mmCIF file of the N, C-alpha and C atoms, coordinates in Angstrom:
data_MODEL
# 
_entry.id   MODEL 
# 
loop_
_atom_site.group_PDB 
_atom_site.id 
_atom_site.type_symbol 
_atom_site.label_atom_id 
_atom_site.label_alt_id 
_atom_site.label_comp_id 
_atom_site.label_asym_id 
_atom_site.label_entity_id 
_atom_site.label_seq_id 
_atom_site.pdbx_PDB_ins_code 
_atom_site.Cartn_x 
_atom_site.Cartn_y 
_atom_site.Cartn_z 
_atom_site.occupancy 
_atom_site.B_iso_or_equiv 
_atom_site.pdbx_formal_charge 
_atom_site.auth_seq_id 
_atom_site.auth_comp_id 
_atom_site.auth_asym_id 
_atom_site.auth_atom_id 
_atom_site.pdbx_PDB_model_num 
ATOM 1   N N  . MET A 1 1  ? 7.699   2.285   11.047  1.00 0.00 ? 1  MET A N  1 
ATOM 2   C CA . MET A 1 1  ? 6.365   2.447   10.493  1.00 0.00 ? 1  MET A CA 1 
ATOM 3   C C  . MET A 1 1  ? 6.246   1.631   9.219   1.00 0.00 ? 1  MET A C  1 
ATOM 4   N N  . ASN A 1 2  ? 5.213   0.822   9.130   1.00 0.00 ? 2  ASN A N  1 
ATOM 5   C CA . ASN A 1 2  ? 4.968   0.006   7.951   1.00 0.00 ? 2  ASN A CA 1 
ATOM 6   C C  . ASN A 1 2  ? 4.119   0.808   6.974   1.00 0.00 ? 2  ASN A C  1 
ATOM 7   N N  . ASN A 1 3  ? 4.675   1.106   5.802   1.00 0.00 ? 3  ASN A N  1 
ATOM 8   C CA . ASN A 1 3  ? 3.925   1.895   4.831   1.00 0.00 ? 3  ASN A CA 1 
ATOM 9   C C  . ASN A 1 3  ? 3.461   1.061   3.639   1.00 0.00 ? 3  ASN A C  1 
ATOM 10  N N  . GLU A 1 4  ? 3.509   -0.269  3.782   1.00 0.00 ? 4  GLU A N  1 
ATOM 11  C CA . GLU A 1 4  ? 3.024   -1.136  2.718   1.00 0.00 ? 4  GLU A CA 1 
ATOM 12  C C  . GLU A 1 4  ? 1.511   -1.289  2.827   1.00 0.00 ? 4  GLU A C  1 
ATOM 13  N N  . LEU A 1 5  ? 0.863   -1.390  1.682   1.00 0.00 ? 5  LEU A N  1 
ATOM 14  C CA . LEU A 1 5  ? -0.587  -1.576  1.650   1.00 0.00 ? 5  LEU A CA 1 
ATOM 15  C C  . LEU A 1 5  ? -0.936  -3.044  1.821   1.00 0.00 ? 5  LEU A C  1 
ATOM 16  N N  . THR A 1 6  ? -2.034  -3.298  2.490   1.00 0.00 ? 6  THR A N  1 
ATOM 17  C CA . THR A 1 6  ? -2.546  -4.662  2.587   1.00 0.00 ? 6  THR A CA 1 
ATOM 18  C C  . THR A 1 6  ? -3.373  -4.957  1.342   1.00 0.00 ? 6  THR A C  1 
ATOM 19  N N  . MET A 1 7  ? -3.693  -6.225  1.128   1.00 0.00 ? 7  MET A N  1 
ATOM 20  C CA . MET A 1 7  ? -4.533  -6.590  -0.018  1.00 0.00 ? 7  MET A CA 1 
ATOM 21  C C  . MET A 1 7  ? -5.896  -5.914  0.079   1.00 0.00 ? 7  MET A C  1 
ATOM 22  N N  . GLU A 1 8  ? -6.444  -5.823  1.282   1.00 0.00 ? 8  GLU A N  1 
ATOM 23  C CA . GLU A 1 8  ? -7.748  -5.185  1.447   1.00 0.00 ? 8  GLU A CA 1 
ATOM 24  C C  . GLU A 1 8  ? -7.688  -3.709  1.046   1.00 0.00 ? 8  GLU A C  1 
ATOM 25  N N  . GLN A 1 9  ? -6.612  -3.037  1.407   1.00 0.00 ? 9  GLN A N  1 
ATOM 26  C CA . GLN A 1 9  ? -6.474  -1.627  1.040   1.00 0.00 ? 9  GLN A CA 1 
ATOM 27  C C  . GLN A 1 9  ? -6.337  -1.481  -0.470  1.00 0.00 ? 9  GLN A C  1 
ATOM 28  N N  . MET A 1 10 ? -5.570  -2.358  -1.106  1.00 0.00 ? 10 MET A N  1 
ATOM 29  C CA . MET A 1 10 ? -5.411  -2.284  -2.552  1.00 0.00 ? 10 MET A CA 1 
ATOM 30  C C  . MET A 1 10 ? -6.716  -2.589  -3.263  1.00 0.00 ? 10 MET A C  1 
ATOM 31  N N  . GLU A 1 11 ? -7.468  -3.581  -2.762  1.00 0.00 ? 11 GLU A N  1 
ATOM 32  C CA . GLU A 1 11 ? -8.746  -3.918  -3.381  1.00 0.00 ? 11 GLU A CA 1 
ATOM 33  C C  . GLU A 1 11 ? -9.725  -2.756  -3.272  1.00 0.00 ? 11 GLU A C  1 
ATOM 34  N N  . SER A 1 12 ? -9.733  -2.075  -2.131  1.00 0.00 ? 12 SER A N  1 
ATOM 35  C CA . SER A 1 12 ? -10.685 -0.973  -1.969  1.00 0.00 ? 12 SER A CA 1 
ATOM 36  C C  . SER A 1 12 ? -10.326 0.210   -2.860  1.00 0.00 ? 12 SER A C  1 
ATOM 37  N N  . THR A 1 13 ? -9.047  0.447   -3.078  1.00 0.00 ? 13 THR A N  1 
ATOM 38  C CA . THR A 1 13 ? -8.657  1.572   -3.923  1.00 0.00 ? 13 THR A CA 1 
ATOM 39  C C  . THR A 1 13 ? -8.773  1.247   -5.402  1.00 0.00 ? 13 THR A C  1 
ATOM 40  N N  . SER A 1 14 ? -8.767  -0.050  -5.753  1.00 0.00 ? 14 SER A N  1 
ATOM 41  C CA . SER A 1 14 ? -8.848  -0.438  -7.162  1.00 0.00 ? 14 SER A CA 1 
ATOM 42  C C  . SER A 1 14 ? -10.262 -0.817  -7.576  1.00 0.00 ? 14 SER A C  1 
ATOM 43  N N  . GLY A 1 15 ? -11.203 -0.754  -6.648  1.00 0.00 ? 15 GLY A N  1 
ATOM 44  C CA . GLY A 1 15 ? -12.561 -1.174  -6.958  1.00 0.00 ? 15 GLY A CA 1 
ATOM 45  C C  . GLY A 1 15 ? -12.685 -2.683  -7.046  1.00 0.00 ? 15 GLY A C  1 
ATOM 46  N N  . GLY A 1 16 ? -11.719 -3.396  -6.499  1.00 0.00 ? 16 GLY A N  1 
ATOM 47  C CA . GLY A 1 16 ? -11.756 -4.849  -6.506  1.00 0.00 ? 16 GLY A CA 1 
ATOM 48  C C  . GLY A 1 16 ? -11.268 -5.484  -7.796  1.00 0.00 ? 16 GLY A C  1 
ATOM 49  N N  . ASN A 1 17 ? -10.781 -4.700  -8.725  1.00 0.00 ? 17 ASN A N  1 
ATOM 50  C CA . ASN A 1 17 ? -10.294 -5.217  -9.999  1.00 0.00 ? 17 ASN A CA 1 
ATOM 51  C C  . ASN A 1 17 ? -8.979  -5.963  -9.767  1.00 0.00 ? 17 ASN A C  1 
ATOM 52  N N  . PRO A 1 18 ? -8.930  -7.277  -10.023 1.00 0.00 ? 18 PRO A N  1 
ATOM 53  C CA . PRO A 1 18 ? -7.714  -8.040  -9.730  1.00 0.00 ? 18 PRO A CA 1 
ATOM 54  C C  . PRO A 1 18 ? -6.506  -7.615  -10.556 1.00 0.00 ? 18 PRO A C  1 
ATOM 55  N N  . VAL A 1 19 ? -6.719  -7.113  -11.755 1.00 0.00 ? 19 VAL A N  1 
ATOM 56  C CA . VAL A 1 19 ? -5.591  -6.658  -12.568 1.00 0.00 ? 19 VAL A CA 1 
ATOM 57  C C  . VAL A 1 19 ? -4.971  -5.420  -11.939 1.00 0.00 ? 19 VAL A C  1 
ATOM 58  N N  . VAL A 1 20 ? -5.807  -4.475  -11.512 1.00 0.00 ? 20 VAL A N  1 
ATOM 59  C CA . VAL A 1 20 ? -5.306  -3.269  -10.858 1.00 0.00 ? 20 VAL A CA 1 
ATOM 60  C C  . VAL A 1 20 ? -4.621  -3.642  -9.545  1.00 0.00 ? 20 VAL A C  1 
ATOM 61  N N  . VAL A 1 21 ? -5.225  -4.582  -8.814  1.00 0.00 ? 21 VAL A N  1 
ATOM 62  C CA . VAL A 1 21 ? -4.602  -5.043  -7.574  1.00 0.00 ? 21 VAL A CA 1 
ATOM 63  C C  . VAL A 1 21 ? -3.232  -5.636  -7.890  1.00 0.00 ? 21 VAL A C  1 
ATOM 64  N N  . GLY A 1 22 ? -3.163  -6.442  -8.919  1.00 0.00 ? 22 GLY A N  1 
ATOM 65  C CA . GLY A 1 22 ? -1.879  -7.035  -9.306  1.00 0.00 ? 22 GLY A CA 1 
ATOM 66  C C  . GLY A 1 22 ? -0.837  -5.992  -9.639  1.00 0.00 ? 22 GLY A C  1 
ATOM 67  N N  . LEU A 1 23 ? -1.240  -4.956  -10.351 1.00 0.00 ? 23 LEU A N  1 
ATOM 68  C CA . LEU A 1 23 ? -0.298  -3.881  -10.672 1.00 0.00 ? 23 LEU A CA 1 
ATOM 69  C C  . LEU A 1 23 ? 0.125   -3.122  -9.422  1.00 0.00 ? 23 LEU A C  1 
ATOM 70  N N  . ALA A 1 24 ? -0.804  -2.928  -8.497  1.00 0.00 ? 24 ALA A N  1 
ATOM 71  C CA . ALA A 1 24 ? -0.462  -2.270  -7.241  1.00 0.00 ? 24 ALA A CA 1 
ATOM 72  C C  . ALA A 1 24 ? 0.508   -3.114  -6.433  1.00 0.00 ? 24 ALA A C  1 
ATOM 73  N N  . VAL A 1 25 ? 0.305   -4.418  -6.464  1.00 0.00 ? 25 VAL A N  1 
ATOM 74  C CA . VAL A 1 25 ? 1.226   -5.323  -5.773  1.00 0.00 ? 25 VAL A CA 1 
ATOM 75  C C  . VAL A 1 25 ? 2.630   -5.142  -6.319  1.00 0.00 ? 25 VAL A C  1 
ATOM 76  N N  . VAL A 1 26 ? 2.748   -5.069  -7.621  1.00 0.00 ? 26 VAL A N  1 
ATOM 77  C CA . VAL A 1 26 ? 4.057   -4.885  -8.246  1.00 0.00 ? 26 VAL A CA 1 
ATOM 78  C C  . VAL A 1 26 ? 4.657   -3.551  -7.825  1.00 0.00 ? 26 VAL A C  1 
ATOM 79  N N  . ALA A 1 27 ? 3.841   -2.518  -7.763  1.00 0.00 ? 27 ALA A N  1 
ATOM 80  C CA . ALA A 1 27 ? 4.340   -1.186  -7.433  1.00 0.00 ? 27 ALA A CA 1 
ATOM 81  C C  . ALA A 1 27 ? 4.891   -1.110  -6.022  1.00 0.00 ? 27 ALA A C  1 
ATOM 82  N N  . VAL A 1 28 ? 4.299   -1.818  -5.068  1.00 0.00 ? 28 VAL A N  1 
ATOM 83  C CA . VAL A 1 28 ? 4.746   -1.714  -3.677  1.00 0.00 ? 28 VAL A CA 1 
ATOM 84  C C  . VAL A 1 28 ? 5.653   -2.858  -3.255  1.00 0.00 ? 28 VAL A C  1 
ATOM 85  N N  . SER A 1 29 ? 5.812   -3.821  -4.099  1.00 0.00 ? 29 SER A N  1 
ATOM 86  C CA . SER A 1 29 ? 6.581   -5.007  -3.719  1.00 0.00 ? 29 SER A CA 1 
ATOM 87  C C  . SER A 1 29 ? 8.057   -4.844  -4.040  1.00 0.00 ? 29 SER A C  1 
ATOM 88  N N  . SER A 1 30 ? 8.885   -5.189  -3.087  1.00 0.00 ? 30 SER A N  1 
ATOM 89  C CA . SER A 1 30 ? 10.323  -5.189  -3.356  1.00 0.00 ? 30 SER A CA 1 
ATOM 90  C C  . SER A 1 30 ? 10.699  -6.396  -4.195  1.00 0.00 ? 30 SER A C  1 
ATOM 91  N N  . GLY A 1 31 ? 9.816   -7.378  -4.275  1.00 0.00 ? 31 GLY A N  1 
ATOM 92  C CA . GLY A 1 31 ? 10.060  -8.575  -5.075  1.00 0.00 ? 31 GLY A CA 1 
ATOM 93  C C  . GLY A 1 31 ? 9.350   -8.498  -6.413  1.00 0.00 ? 31 GLY A C  1 
ATOM 94  N N  . ALA A 1 32 ? 9.407   -7.352  -7.071  1.00 0.00 ? 32 ALA A N  1 
ATOM 95  C CA . ALA A 1 32 ? 8.674   -7.150  -8.327  1.00 0.00 ? 32 ALA A CA 1 
ATOM 96  C C  . ALA A 1 32 ? 9.074   -8.166  -9.391  1.00 0.00 ? 32 ALA A C  1 
ATOM 97  N N  . ALA A 1 33 ? 10.350  -8.447  -9.532  1.00 0.00 ? 33 ALA A N  1 
ATOM 98  C CA . ALA A 1 33 ? 10.786  -9.413  -10.544 1.00 0.00 ? 33 ALA A CA 1 
ATOM 99  C C  . ALA A 1 33 ? 10.210  -10.785 -10.241 1.00 0.00 ? 33 ALA A C  1 
ATOM 100 N N  . SER A 1 34 ? 10.241  -11.184 -8.982  1.00 0.00 ? 34 SER A N  1 
ATOM 101 C CA . SER A 1 34 ? 9.674   -12.467 -8.577  1.00 0.00 ? 34 SER A CA 1 
ATOM 102 C C  . SER A 1 34 ? 8.178   -12.501 -8.871  1.00 0.00 ? 34 SER A C  1 
ATOM 103 N N  . PHE A 1 35 ? 7.488   -11.401 -8.576  1.00 0.00 ? 35 PHE A N  1 
ATOM 104 C CA . PHE A 1 35 ? 6.052   -11.329 -8.848  1.00 0.00 ? 35 PHE A CA 1 
ATOM 105 C C  . PHE A 1 35 ? 5.782   -11.548 -10.337 1.00 0.00 ? 35 PHE A C  1 
ATOM 106 N N  . TYR A 1 36 ? 6.469   -10.802 -11.191 1.00 0.00 ? 36 TYR A N  1 
ATOM 107 C CA . TYR A 1 36 ? 6.243   -10.915 -12.636 1.00 0.00 ? 36 TYR A CA 1 
ATOM 108 C C  . TYR A 1 36 ? 6.511   -12.328 -13.144 1.00 0.00 ? 36 TYR A C  1 
ATOM 109 N N  . ILE A 1 37 ? 7.612   -12.912 -12.711 1.00 0.00 ? 37 ILE A N  1 
ATOM 110 C CA . ILE A 1 37 ? 7.970   -14.260 -13.160 1.00 0.00 ? 37 ILE A CA 1 
ATOM 111 C C  . ILE A 1 37 ? 6.900   -15.254 -12.737 1.00 0.00 ? 37 ILE A C  1 
ATOM 112 N N  . ASN A 1 38 ? 6.488   -15.190 -11.471 1.00 0.00 ? 38 ASN A N  1 
ATOM 113 C CA . ASN A 1 38 ? 5.472   -16.117 -10.979 1.00 0.00 ? 38 ASN A CA 1 
ATOM 114 C C  . ASN A 1 38 ? 4.115   -15.869 -11.618 1.00 0.00 ? 38 ASN A C  1 
ATOM 115 N N  . TRP A 1 39 ? 3.772   -14.594 -11.838 1.00 0.00 ? 39 TRP A N  1 
ATOM 116 C CA . TRP A 1 39 ? 2.503   -14.277 -12.497 1.00 0.00 ? 39 TRP A CA 1 
ATOM 117 C C  . TRP A 1 39 ? 2.478   -14.867 -13.908 1.00 0.00 ? 39 TRP A C  1 
ATOM 118 N N  . TYR A 1 40 ? 3.555   -14.677 -14.641 1.00 0.00 ? 40 TYR A N  1 
ATOM 119 C CA . TYR A 1 40 ? 3.643   -15.201 -16.002 1.00 0.00 ? 40 TYR A CA 1 
ATOM 120 C C  . TYR A 1 40 ? 3.496   -16.726 -16.010 1.00 0.00 ? 40 TYR A C  1 
ATOM 121 N N  . LYS A 1 41 ? 4.220   -17.393 -15.126 1.00 0.00 ? 41 LYS A N  1 
ATOM 122 C CA . LYS A 1 41 ? 4.135   -18.853 -15.050 1.00 0.00 ? 41 LYS A CA 1 
ATOM 123 C C  . LYS A 1 41 ? 2.721   -19.308 -14.695 1.00 0.00 ? 41 LYS A C  1 
ATOM 124 N N  . ASN A 1 42 ? 2.080   -18.607 -13.769 1.00 0.00 ? 42 ASN A N  1 
ATOM 125 C CA . ASN A 1 42 ? 0.728   -18.973 -13.366 1.00 0.00 ? 42 ASN A CA 1 
ATOM 126 C C  . ASN A 1 42 ? -0.257  -18.834 -14.521 1.00 0.00 ? 42 ASN A C  1 
ATOM 127 N N  . VAL A 1 43 ? -0.169  -17.738 -15.267 1.00 0.00 ? 43 VAL A N  1 
ATOM 128 C CA . VAL A 1 43 ? -1.053  -17.529 -16.420 1.00 0.00 ? 43 VAL A CA 1 
ATOM 129 C C  . VAL A 1 43 ? -0.773  -18.584 -17.487 1.00 0.00 ? 43 VAL A C  1 
ATOM 130 N N  . LYS A 1 44 ? 0.502   -18.847 -17.720 1.00 0.00 ? 44 LYS A N  1 
ATOM 131 C CA . LYS A 1 44 ? 0.886   -19.851 -18.724 1.00 0.00 ? 44 LYS A CA 1 
ATOM 132 C C  . LYS A 1 44 ? 0.356   -21.234 -18.351 1.00 0.00 ? 44 LYS A C  1 
ATOM 133 N N  . ASN A 1 45 ? 0.258   -21.502 -17.039 1.00 0.00 ? 45 ASN A N  1 
ATOM 134 C CA . ASN A 1 45 ? -0.259  -22.793 -16.565 1.00 0.00 ? 45 ASN A CA 1 
ATOM 135 C C  . ASN A 1 45 ? -1.778  -22.838 -16.490 1.00 0.00 ? 45 ASN A C  1 
ATOM 136 N N  . GLY A 1 46 ? -2.455  -21.787 -16.984 1.00 0.00 ? 46 GLY A N  1 
ATOM 137 C CA . GLY A 1 46 ? -3.906  -21.830 -17.112 1.00 0.00 ? 46 GLY A CA 1 
ATOM 138 C C  . GLY A 1 46 ? -4.708  -21.065 -16.074 1.00 0.00 ? 46 GLY A C  1 
ATOM 139 N N  . GLN A 1 47 ? -4.042  -20.398 -15.128 1.00 0.00 ? 47 GLN A N  1 
ATOM 140 C CA . GLN A 1 47 ? -4.787  -19.605 -14.150 1.00 0.00 ? 47 GLN A CA 1 
ATOM 141 C C  . GLN A 1 47 ? -5.295  -18.329 -14.815 1.00 0.00 ? 47 GLN A C  1 
ATOM 142 N N  . ASP A 1 48 ? -6.491  -17.861 -14.393 1.00 0.00 ? 48 ASP A N  1 
ATOM 143 C CA . ASP A 1 48 ? -6.947  -16.579 -14.933 1.00 0.00 ? 48 ASP A CA 1 
ATOM 144 C C  . ASP A 1 48 ? -6.056  -15.471 -14.373 1.00 0.00 ? 48 ASP A C  1 
ATOM 145 N N  . VAL A 1 49 ? -6.098  -14.316 -14.986 1.00 0.00 ? 49 VAL A N  1 
ATOM 146 C CA . VAL A 1 49 ? -5.199  -13.218 -14.668 1.00 0.00 ? 49 VAL A CA 1 
ATOM 147 C C  . VAL A 1 49 ? -5.264  -12.815 -13.194 1.00 0.00 ? 49 VAL A C  1 
ATOM 148 N N  . GLY A 1 50 ? -6.473  -12.693 -12.647 1.00 0.00 ? 50 GLY A N  1 
ATOM 149 C CA . GLY A 1 50 ? -6.626  -12.275 -11.252 1.00 0.00 ? 50 GLY A CA 1 
ATOM 150 C C  . GLY A 1 50 ? -6.080  -13.296 -10.273 1.00 0.00 ? 50 GLY A C  1 
ATOM 151 N N  . THR A 1 51 ? -6.427  -14.567 -10.485 1.00 0.00 ? 51 THR A N  1 
ATOM 152 C CA . THR A 1 51 ? -5.938  -15.634 -9.614  1.00 0.00 ? 51 THR A CA 1 
ATOM 153 C C  . THR A 1 51 ? -4.426  -15.735 -9.704  1.00 0.00 ? 51 THR A C  1 
ATOM 154 N N  . ALA A 1 52 ? -3.898  -15.610 -10.911 1.00 0.00 ? 52 ALA A N  1 
ATOM 155 C CA . ALA A 1 52 ? -2.451  -15.670 -11.113 1.00 0.00 ? 52 ALA A CA 1 
ATOM 156 C C  . ALA A 1 52 ? -1.748  -14.545 -10.360 1.00 0.00 ? 52 ALA A C  1 
ATOM 157 N N  . ALA A 1 53 ? -2.351  -13.352 -10.354 1.00 0.00 ? 53 ALA A N  1 
ATOM 158 C CA . ALA A 1 53 ? -1.754  -12.210 -9.645  1.00 0.00 ? 53 ALA A CA 1 
ATOM 159 C C  . ALA A 1 53 ? -1.749  -12.450 -8.138  1.00 0.00 ? 53 ALA A C  1 
ATOM 160 N N  . VAL A 1 54 ? -2.854  -12.960 -7.610  1.00 0.00 ? 54 VAL A N  1 
ATOM 161 C CA . VAL A 1 54 ? -2.927  -13.237 -6.170  1.00 0.00 ? 54 VAL A CA 1 
ATOM 162 C C  . VAL A 1 54 ? -1.897  -14.290 -5.783  1.00 0.00 ? 54 VAL A C  1 
ATOM 163 N N  . ASN A 1 55 ? -1.833  -15.374 -6.535  1.00 0.00 ? 55 ASN A N  1 
ATOM 164 C CA . ASN A 1 55 ? -0.890  -16.433 -6.219  1.00 0.00 ? 55 ASN A CA 1 
ATOM 165 C C  . ASN A 1 55 ? 0.554   -15.982 -6.374  1.00 0.00 ? 55 ASN A C  1 
ATOM 166 N N  . ALA A 1 56 ? 0.832   -15.158 -7.371  1.00 0.00 ? 56 ALA A N  1 
ATOM 167 C CA . ALA A 1 56 ? 2.187   -14.630 -7.544  1.00 0.00 ? 56 ALA A CA 1 
ATOM 168 C C  . ALA A 1 56 ? 2.562   -13.716 -6.383  1.00 0.00 ? 56 ALA A C  1 
ATOM 169 N N  . GLY A 1 57 ? 1.616   -12.928 -5.911  1.00 0.00 ? 57 GLY A N  1 
ATOM 170 C CA . GLY A 1 57 ? 1.868   -12.055 -4.765  1.00 0.00 ? 57 GLY A CA 1 
ATOM 171 C C  . GLY A 1 57 ? 2.189   -12.849 -3.515  1.00 0.00 ? 57 GLY A C  1 
ATOM 172 N N  . LYS A 1 58 ? 1.461   -13.948 -3.310  1.00 0.00 ? 58 LYS A N  1 
ATOM 173 C CA . LYS A 1 58 ? 1.728   -14.812 -2.158  1.00 0.00 ? 58 LYS A CA 1 
ATOM 174 C C  . LYS A 1 58 ? 3.122   -15.408 -2.262  1.00 0.00 ? 58 LYS A C  1 
ATOM 175 N N  . THR A 1 59 ? 3.481   -15.892 -3.451  1.00 0.00 ? 59 THR A N  1 
ATOM 176 C CA . THR A 1 59 ? 4.790   -16.502 -3.653  1.00 0.00 ? 59 THR A CA 1 
ATOM 177 C C  . THR A 1 59 ? 5.909   -15.486 -3.463  1.00 0.00 ? 59 THR A C  1 
ATOM 178 N N  . ALA A 1 60 ? 5.666   -14.237 -3.890  1.00 0.00 ? 60 ALA A N  1 
ATOM 179 C CA . ALA A 1 60 ? 6.701   -13.200 -3.787  1.00 0.00 ? 60 ALA A CA 1 
ATOM 180 C C  . ALA A 1 60 ? 6.805   -12.624 -2.390  1.00 0.00 ? 60 ALA A C  1 
ATOM 181 N N  . GLY A 1 61 ? 5.892   -13.013 -1.488  1.00 0.00 ? 61 GLY A N  1 
ATOM 182 C CA . GLY A 1 61 ? 5.954   -12.533 -0.113  1.00 0.00 ? 61 GLY A CA 1 
ATOM 183 C C  . GLY A 1 61 ? 5.431   -11.118 0.078   1.00 0.00 ? 61 GLY A C  1 
ATOM 184 N N  . VAL A 1 62 ? 4.460   -10.734 -0.732  1.00 0.00 ? 62 VAL A N  1 
ATOM 185 C CA . VAL A 1 62 ? 3.867   -9.402  -0.634  1.00 0.00 ? 62 VAL A CA 1 
ATOM 186 C C  . VAL A 1 62 ? 3.096   -9.281  0.681   1.00 0.00 ? 62 VAL A C  1 
ATOM 187 N N  . ALA A 1 63 ? 3.297   -8.184  1.394   1.00 0.00 ? 63 ALA A N  1 
ATOM 188 C CA . ALA A 1 63 ? 2.639   -7.974  2.693   1.00 0.00 ? 63 ALA A CA 1 
ATOM 189 C C  . ALA A 1 63 ? 1.126   -8.072  2.542   1.00 0.00 ? 63 ALA A C  1 
ATOM 190 N N  . GLY A 1 64 ? 0.495   -8.792  3.468   1.00 0.00 ? 64 GLY A N  1 
ATOM 191 C CA . GLY A 1 64 ? -0.950  -8.954  3.460   1.00 0.00 ? 64 GLY A CA 1 
ATOM 192 C C  . GLY A 1 64 ? -1.433  -10.123 2.636   1.00 0.00 ? 64 GLY A C  1 
ATOM 193 N N  . MET A 1 65 ? -0.524  -10.810 1.954   1.00 0.00 ? 65 MET A N  1 
ATOM 194 C CA . MET A 1 65 ? -0.909  -11.930 1.093   1.00 0.00 ? 65 MET A CA 1 
ATOM 195 C C  . MET A 1 65 ? -0.325  -13.251 1.581   1.00 0.00 ? 65 MET A C  1 
ATOM 196 N N  . GLU A 1 66 ? 0.035   -13.303 2.832   1.00 0.00 ? 66 GLU A N  1 
ATOM 197 C CA . GLU A 1 66 ? 0.622   -14.520 3.374   1.00 0.00 ? 66 GLU A CA 1 
ATOM 198 C C  . GLU A 1 66 ? -0.369  -15.670 3.234   1.00 0.00 ? 66 GLU A C  1 
ATOM 199 N N  . GLU A 1 67 ? 0.179   -16.872 3.162   1.00 0.00 ? 67 GLU A N  1 
ATOM 200 C CA . GLU A 1 67 ? -0.664  -18.063 3.068   1.00 0.00 ? 67 GLU A CA 1 
ATOM 201 C C  . GLU A 1 67 ? -1.532  -18.163 4.311   1.00 0.00 ? 67 GLU A C  1 
ATOM 202 N N  . ASP A 1 68 ? -2.769  -18.630 4.140   1.00 0.00 ? 68 ASP A N  1 
ATOM 203 C CA . ASP A 1 68 ? -3.692  -18.787 5.276   1.00 0.00 ? 68 ASP A CA 1 
ATOM 204 C C  . ASP A 1 68 ? -3.272  -19.925 6.172   1.00 0.00 ? 68 ASP A C  1 
# 
């Protein structure tokens, strides 16, 4: 049984707030350290907080955030 949340489920529970979604990604992700490192690098490179969280989640392999 897969008990990981998809991005759509996290967005609906967070009201669509990308920061809350990013924190939820960290909470359910086994790659939390990878997420934080990539999020930090993305923000440092000029991405806004929400975009940086989404891109970090994709890089960390968070379920539901696979590349299109």
